[in-house]
C-alpha distance (Angstrom), angle and dihedral (degrees) to the residues before:
residue distance angle dihedral
M1 . . .
T2 3.81 . .
I3 3.80 123.6 .
Y4 3.82 89.7 -107.2
S5 3.80 93.8 53.0
Q6 3.83 88.6 46.6
I7 3.82 90.8 53.8
S8 3.82 90.7 47.4
A9 3.81 91.1 48.7
N10 3.80 91.1 50.2
R11 3.80 91.2 53.0
Q12 3.80 91.3 49.3
K13 3.80 90.5 49.4
T14 3.80 89.2 52.0
Y15 3.80 90.5 57.4
L16 3.82 89.5 46.5
I17 3.81 91.1 52.1
F18 3.80 89.8 50.0
A19 3.81 90.7 51.6
L20 3.82 93.1 47.1
F21 3.79 91.4 48.0
I22 3.82 93.0 50.6
A23 3.81 90.5 47.1
L24 3.82 93.9 48.1
L25 3.79 95.7 46.1
T26 3.80 94.2 42.9
G27 3.81 89.5 48.6
F28 3.82 89.5 52.2
F29 3.78 91.9 55.6
Y30 3.80 93.8 42.6
L31 3.80 92.4 54.7
I32 3.77 93.5 47.5
G33 3.80 87.5 47.2
L34 3.79 90.3 54.9
Y35 3.78 88.9 50.6
Y36 3.81 91.4 52.6
G37 3.83 93.6 39.9
D38 3.82 99.4 -107.2
G39 3.79 107.1 91.4
N40 3.81 97.4 155.1
G41 3.79 93.9 47.6
Y42 3.79 93.3 51.1
L43 3.83 90.1 43.4
V44 3.82 90.6 59.2
L45 3.81 90.7 44.3
G46 3.81 91.6 51.2
L47 3.80 92.0 47.1
V48 3.81 91.7 51.5
I49 3.82 94.2 46.5
S50 3.81 94.3 46.1
T51 3.82 93.0 46.9
V52 3.81 93.4 48.9
T53 3.81 90.9 45.7
T54 3.81 90.6 50.6
F55 3.81 91.3 50.9
F56 3.79 93.2 50.5
S57 3.80 92.8 43.4
Y58 3.82 90.0 58.1
F59 3.79 95.1 51.6
Y60 3.81 102.8 28.6
S61 3.82 107.7 24.2
D62 3.81 92.2 102.8
K63 3.81 91.2 55.8
L64 3.81 90.9 48.2
V65 3.80 91.4 50.5
L66 3.81 93.1 48.5
M67 3.80 90.4 48.2
S68 3.80 92.7 48.3
V69 3.82 93.0 56.1
G70 3.82 95.5 40.7
A71 3.81 96.3 -114.9
V72 3.81 120.1 170.6
P73 3.83 130.0 -168.1
A74 3.80 115.4 -87.5
N75 3.77 123.8 -141.4
K76 3.78 131.3 -148.8
R77 3.80 95.5 -116.6
D78 3.81 98.8 52.8
H79 3.80 97.6 32.9
F80 3.80 101.5 30.9
D81 3.82 98.0 152.0
L82 3.80 94.3 48.0
Y83 3.80 92.6 45.6
T84 3.82 95.9 47.1
A85 3.83 93.1 41.9
T86 3.82 89.4 53.7
E87 3.80 90.2 46.1
N88 3.81 92.6 50.5
M89 3.81 95.7 45.0
A90 3.81 92.8 46.9
M91 3.81 89.2 51.1
A92 3.82 91.0 48.9
A93 3.81 90.4 50.4
G94 3.80 92.8 46.7
L95 3.80 93.3 -117.6
P96 3.80 134.1 132.5
M97 3.79 114.6 -97.3
P98 3.83 107.3 -87.0
K99 3.77 121.9 -137.8
V100 3.80 111.8 -97.8
Y101 3.80 123.6 -135.8
V102 3.81 134.4 178.9
I103 3.82 132.0 -151.5
N104 3.79 117.6 -151.9
D105 3.81 97.2 -131.1
P106 3.83 130.0 122.5
A107 3.82 92.6 -141.7
P108 3.83 109.0 95.9
N109 3.80 112.8 -122.5
A110 3.82 143.8 120.7
F111 3.79 141.4 -166.3
A112 3.79 142.1 179.1
T113 3.79 127.4 -132.9
G114 3.80 141.5 174.1
R115 3.79 137.5 95.7
D116 3.85 98.4 -96.3
P117 3.83 140.4 -7.8
K118 3.80 91.4 -84.3
H119 3.82 91.3 57.1
A120 3.80 99.6 35.5
V121 3.79 131.3 136.3
V122 3.80 131.3 -162.7
C123 3.81 112.9 -158.1
A124 3.80 129.8 -174.4
T125 3.79 135.3 176.4
T126 3.79 122.9 -115.8
G127 3.80 86.5 -120.0
L128 3.80 90.8 60.9
L129 3.82 91.8 49.3
S130 3.81 92.1 51.3
M131 3.82 96.0 46.8
M132 3.81 103.6 42.5
D133 3.79 128.3 79.7
R134 3.78 117.8 -141.5
G135 3.80 96.0 -89.7
E136 3.80 93.6 48.2
L137 3.81 91.4 47.5
E138 3.80 90.9 51.4
G139 3.81 89.3 50.5
V140 3.81 91.5 53.4
V141 3.79 93.1 45.1
A142 3.82 90.6 46.8
H143 3.81 88.1 54.3
E144 3.81 90.8 53.7
V145 3.80 93.0 43.6
S146 3.81 87.5 52.6
H147 3.82 88.8 56.7
I148 3.79 87.2 54.1
K149 3.80 93.8 47.9
N150 3.81 92.0 47.9
F151 3.84 92.1 48.4
D152 3.80 89.2 -120.7
I153 3.80 88.7 133.2
L154 3.80 92.7 68.8
V155 3.80 94.1 54.1
M156 3.80 95.7 39.5
T157 3.81 96.6 45.6
I158 3.80 95.5 46.3
T159 3.79 91.2 45.9
S160 3.80 91.3 54.4
V161 3.82 91.4 55.0
L162 3.79 96.3 43.2
V163 3.81 94.5 45.8
G164 3.79 89.1 51.0
T165 3.81 90.7 48.5
I166 3.81 92.7 51.4
S167 3.81 90.2 50.2
L168 3.82 91.8 50.1
V169 3.80 93.1 47.7
A170 3.81 91.6 47.6
D171 3.80 90.3 51.0
W172 3.81 91.4 47.5
I173 3.83 92.5 50.5
L174 3.82 92.1 47.8
R175 3.81 90.6 51.5
S176 3.80 90.5 47.6
L177 3.79 91.5 51.4
W178 3.81 91.7 46.6
W179 3.79 96.8 50.9
G180 3.79 94.0 34.0
G181 3.79 90.5 49.0
R182 3.80 91.0 51.7
R183 3.80 92.2 50.9
D184 3.82 93.2 47.3
S185 3.79 99.4 39.4
S186 3.77 91.9 105.2
D187 3.81 94.8 45.4
R188 3.80 103.8 100.4
D189 3.82 93.0 175.2
S190 3.78 96.6 58.2
G191 3.81 90.3 108.2
R192 3.80 94.3 -149.3
N193 3.75 117.1 158.3
P194 3.83 110.8 -123.6
L195 3.84 89.1 -153.6
T196 3.81 89.1 62.1
L197 3.78 89.8 52.3
I198 3.80 90.8 51.7
L199 3.83 91.5 50.0
L200 3.79 90.6 48.5
L201 3.80 92.6 50.4
L202 3.82 90.4 49.0
A203 3.81 89.8 50.3
L204 3.79 90.6 50.2
I205 3.81 89.0 55.8
I206 3.79 98.9 40.3
A207 3.81 100.5 42.4
P208 3.84 97.9 58.8
L209 3.81 88.9 43.9
T210 3.82 89.8 51.5
A211 3.81 90.5 49.1
T212 3.81 90.0 50.8
L213 3.81 92.2 49.6
I214 3.81 89.6 51.3
Q215 3.79 88.3 50.6
L216 3.80 91.0 52.2
A217 3.78 94.4 45.0
I218 3.80 94.6 55.0
S219 3.80 94.6 46.7
R220 3.79 110.9 54.5
K221 3.80 103.0 56.1
R222 3.79 90.7 43.6
E223 3.80 91.2 58.5
Y224 3.80 92.5 55.7
L225 3.80 91.1 46.9
A226 3.81 92.7 48.1
D227 3.82 90.5 49.0
A228 3.81 90.9 53.5
S229 3.80 92.3 45.1
A230 3.81 90.8 49.5
A231 3.79 90.0 52.4
L232 3.80 89.3 54.1
L233 3.81 92.0 49.1
T234 3.80 97.0 48.9
R235 3.83 99.2 27.4
R236 3.81 84.4 -141.0
P237 3.83 110.5 97.1
V238 3.81 90.1 162.7
A239 3.82 90.3 64.1
L240 3.81 91.5 57.0
A241 3.82 90.2 45.1
S242 3.80 89.3 53.5
A243 3.80 90.7 48.8
L244 3.82 91.4 51.3
E245 3.81 89.8 51.3
K246 3.80 91.1 54.6
I247 3.81 93.2 44.5
S248 3.80 95.3 47.8
G249 3.79 91.4 43.7
Y250 3.79 93.8 59.9
P251 3.82 105.6 108.1
R252 3.80 102.2 -147.5
P253 3.84 131.1 63.4
M254 3.78 124.2 -121.0
R255 3.80 114.8 -85.6
S256 3.79 96.0 -138.2
A257 3.81 101.4 39.2
N258 3.79 123.0 108.6
T259 3.78 137.9 -177.5
A260 3.81 93.3 -98.1
T261 3.80 94.0 58.3
A262 3.84 101.0 29.3
H263 3.81 94.1 97.2
M264 3.83 91.4 59.8
F265 3.81 96.1 64.9
I266 3.79 124.8 89.6
S267 3.81 88.4 -118.8
N268 3.78 131.7 18.8
P269 3.85 105.0 -80.7
L270 3.81 93.2 -164.3
R271 3.78 129.0 67.1
K272 3.78 119.0 -26.1
H273 3.78 121.5 -120.2
T274 3.75 119.7 -132.1
K275 3.77 118.9 -118.0
G276 3.78 111.6 -88.0
D277 3.80 94.5 19.5
W278 3.79 93.0 134.2
F279 3.80 97.5 172.6
A280 3.82 93.9 49.9
G281 3.79 90.7 45.6
L282 3.79 90.2 52.9
F283 3.80 89.5 65.7
S284 3.80 96.2 39.4
T285 3.80 118.3 121.7
H286 3.81 90.4 -136.7
P287 3.81 136.7 50.2
P288 3.82 116.2 -108.8
V289 3.79 110.0 -69.6
A290 3.81 91.5 -143.6
E291 3.80 89.9 58.9
R292 3.79 92.1 48.0
I293 3.79 90.7 50.6
R294 3.81 91.7 47.5
I295 3.78 91.6 52.6
L296 3.80 93.4 47.2
R297 3.79 92.9 49.5
S298 3.81 90.2 50.3
L299 3.82 93.4 56.0
C-alpha cells in the first residue's frame, strides 16, 4: 500500500466512523423512545444530536483532546529541543510546522492530533523531554509527524471524541432507566414493553464495546506504519527503539490519560500489561512494545 492509498483509506474510514457513530447514537435514542412510547420523536432527537456532535468532532476534536489531557502551548525558549525536533522532522516530511504542546506529567509519552497537516499538533509530556536524548526525541517526534503525514491523526482524534461521547450517552441512558424505573415501579398501567427494555439494555452493553473494538482496530497497524515511517525520516531506527524501551519501562501511568484518548499516544499511557498476558494484550490499544522494538532494531 502506497502512502497515497493509505491517506485515501484513512479518509474513507473517517466517513465510516461518522456513519457508525450516527447509527449507534440514533439507535440508542430510538430504543429509549420505544421504551417511553415515543420512538419517532427520540429518533429525530438522536439524529440531530449525533449529527451535531459529528460536525463539532471534525472541527474541534483536537481542542477537546488537548483540553482533556491538560496540554498547554510550548514555546521555543523553554522547550527548545522539542520545538526544533518538530521543526526538523516536519521539514524532512515536507509538512507545515505543527503546533507544539506540552503536558506537565512525569510519565514519558507523546501524541499527535488535528484534522489535517495544516491543523496539526505534536504534544509531549515533560517526562518524555527529561528522559530522552536528542536522537531519541527526534525518533518520537518523527513517529508523531508520520501520523500527521499519513492522516492517522484525523481518524484517531475523531475516534477518541466519538468513543467518549458514546460512553457518556450510554451512562446517561442507564442512569435515566435506573431512576425512571424506580419512580415507575409501582405504575402497573405504564404499558411499557419489557422486550424493548431488554433490547435497550443489550444495546447499551454492545454499542460501547463496538466503539472500543473500532478504537482498537484503527490503532495497532498505524503504530507499526508510523514506526517504519519514522525510521525513514530519521535514518536511525535504533534511536526510536531506545525511546520506546524507556517509555514502556516507566512504571506508572499518565495522570491525565483516559480510555478515550489512550490509543492516540505512542505507547499505552494507562496500565501496563505483563509479558505473556495474552488476553489483556488482546484488548490493548497498542501492539506489543517488544515486537515494535524488535522490528525497529532489525531495520
